[in-house]
Structures are given as structure tokens and as C-alpha cells.
C-alpha positions in Angstrom: 0.0 0.0 0.0 1.4 3.4 -1.0 1.6 6.5 1.2 -0.9 8.3 -1.0 -3.4 5.5 -0.3 -3.1 6.0 3.4 -3.4 9.8 3.5 -6.6 10.8 1.7 -6.6 14.6 2.2 -5.8 17.3 4.7 -8.8 18.5 6.8 -9.0 22.3 6.6 -11.3 23.8 9.2 -11.1 26.7 11.6 -10.1 24.4 14.4 -7.4 22.5 12.5 -5.9 25.7 11.1 -5.7 27.2 14.6 -4.0 24.0 15.8 -1.6 24.2 12.8 -0.5 27.8 13.7 -0.4 27.5 17.5 0.5 23.9 18.3 2.2 22.9 15.1 -0.4 20.1 14.4 -1.9 19.2 11.1 -5.0 17.1 10.5 -5.5 14.5 7.7 -8.3 12.2 6.7 -6.8 8.8 6.5 -7.9 5.3 5.2 -10.2 3.3 7.5 -7.6 0.7 8.5 -4.7 3.0 8.9 -2.8 2.9 12.3 -0.5 5.5 13.9 2.7 3.8 12.5 1.4 3.7 8.9 0.3 7.3 9.1 3.6 8.5 10.5 5.5 6.6 7.7 3.2 8.0 5.1 3.7 11.6 6.3 7.5 11.0 6.4 7.4 9.6 2.8 5.2 12.3 1.3 6.4 15.4 3.1 9.9 14.4 4.2 9.2 15.4 7.9 9.3 12.8 10.7 6.3 13.5 13.0 6.8 13.7 16.8 3.3 12.3 17.6 0.3 10.9 15.8 -3.3 10.7 17.3 -6.0 8.8 15.4 -9.8 9.4 15.8 -12.8 7.6 14.4 -15.5 10.2 13.6 -19.0 8.7 13.6 -21.6 9.7 11.0 -24.0 12.4 12.1 -27.7 12.5 11.2 -28.6 15.4 9.0 -31.9 16.7 7.7 -32.9 18.7 4.6 -36.6 19.3 4.9 -38.3 16.0 5.4 -35.4 13.9 4.1 -33.1 12.4 6.7 -29.6 11.1 5.9 -26.2 10.6 7.5 -22.8 12.1 6.8 -19.9 9.7 6.0 -17.9 8.1 8.8 -14.3 9.4 8.7 -11.0 8.4 10.3 -8.8 11.4 11.2 -5.2 11.6 12.1 -3.8 14.6 14.0 0.0 14.7 13.4 2.3 16.8 15.6 5.3 18.1 13.7 8.7 19.0 15.2 9.4 22.6 16.1 10.4 24.7 13.1 9.0 22.3 10.6 5.9 23.1 8.6 3.7 21.5 5.9 2.3 23.9 3.3 -1.3 23.1 2.5 -1.7 25.8 -0.1 0.2 26.4 -3.3 2.1 29.7 -2.5 3.1 31.3 -5.8 
């Protein structure tokens, strides 16, 4: 399994961007079966930065309504990766 298969996308929300700037943490959506070790190796392979710490969270689906229709959001597995001091991952293309 390749590193690009494990890390699906970065999660860009207000909370994750605040953590990125203040605590040097970055949040990724990862594959369902990914563990902390595989996420750490994937980050190291893709970005060339060895993470200090990796936390993994399963996010359950939420029930949502639009009018009379009821559905659920997708279940997601998130990884919060703590980077070493002075290291940074650029999520935006800065031209």
C-alpha cells in the first residue's frame, strides 16, 4: 500500500488551522484501516518530515436533515499529526 493511499486529504477547518498555527499540528483524513505507525511513515514519505506524535480518531456519522429527508454524513478516520518545532507543511500552493 502506498503512502498516497493512506493519507486521503488534509482537513482544513477553523479548528485545524488554529492548531496548525499555534501547536504545530496538522489534521488529515486517512484510510479506515490506517494505524498510527502507517500514518507516521506516510507523512514522512510524502512530506519528508518525521512526526513527533500521531493521534488517530474515528468520527462517527451524524444524522442530518434537509426538509423532510433524513440522511447521514460519512464516517471518517482522522489523524492529528504533531510536527517538530520549526517544521511546517504547506497546504496551499504559495506562488
